[in-house]
N, C-alpha and C positions, 0 to 999 in steps of 0.2 A: 504494500500500500504506500502511495506517495503522500508527502505532506504538502500542504499549500500554505504559503505565507498569507496572513490576513492583512488586509489593508483597511485602515480607518477611513471612514467616509470623508472626514475633514482633510486628511492627507491626500486622498484621491482628488478632491476638489482643488486643493492647492497645487498639486503636481500636474494634473491633467486639464483642469478647467481653464487655466490661463492660455492653453495652447489651442483652444477651440474658438471658431467664429460662431458656432451654434451655442447651445446651452447644455449644461450638465446639472442634473438635480439628484440629490440623495434623500429627498423628503420621503419618509416611509409611506405616507398616505398616497402620494403620487405614484411611487413604485408599486404599491399594491394594485392600483388600477391598471397598470401596464403589465402585470404579472400573470394574467389569465386570458384565455381565449376560449372559443367554443369547440375546439377540437377535442377528440377523445384522448389524445396524448397531451398530458399536462405535467411536465416534470416538477418535482418538488423543489422548493428553494425560493429564495427571495433575491432579486438582483441587488447589487450594491449601488448601482447608479443607472440613470437613464440619460442617454445622449441624444439630443435633438440636432441632428446634423444639418448644416447649411451648405456643406461642400464635401467633396471627395476626401479632402484632408481631415475633415471632422469624423470620417469613418475610419480612415487609415490610422490616425493617431491613437484612438482608444484600442484598436486591435494590436498595434505595436506594444502599447502599454500592457495589455493583458497577456501577451506572449513573451514579455521580457523575462530573461532568466533571473 
């Protein structure tokens, strides 16, 4: 089993939010509304953040952050 480093929401906002032209939110109420859909497959868990991308870079930057060693 692998271990995953935990990231504090405030740290995430500080490290990632300043690099986005779109918005990043870590508000639990907003995250809850974006955590469900009507499909039969609904994985468990809560997202750490929601990125509302305004550009391709707003998609690439969080993906690089998520996959950084």
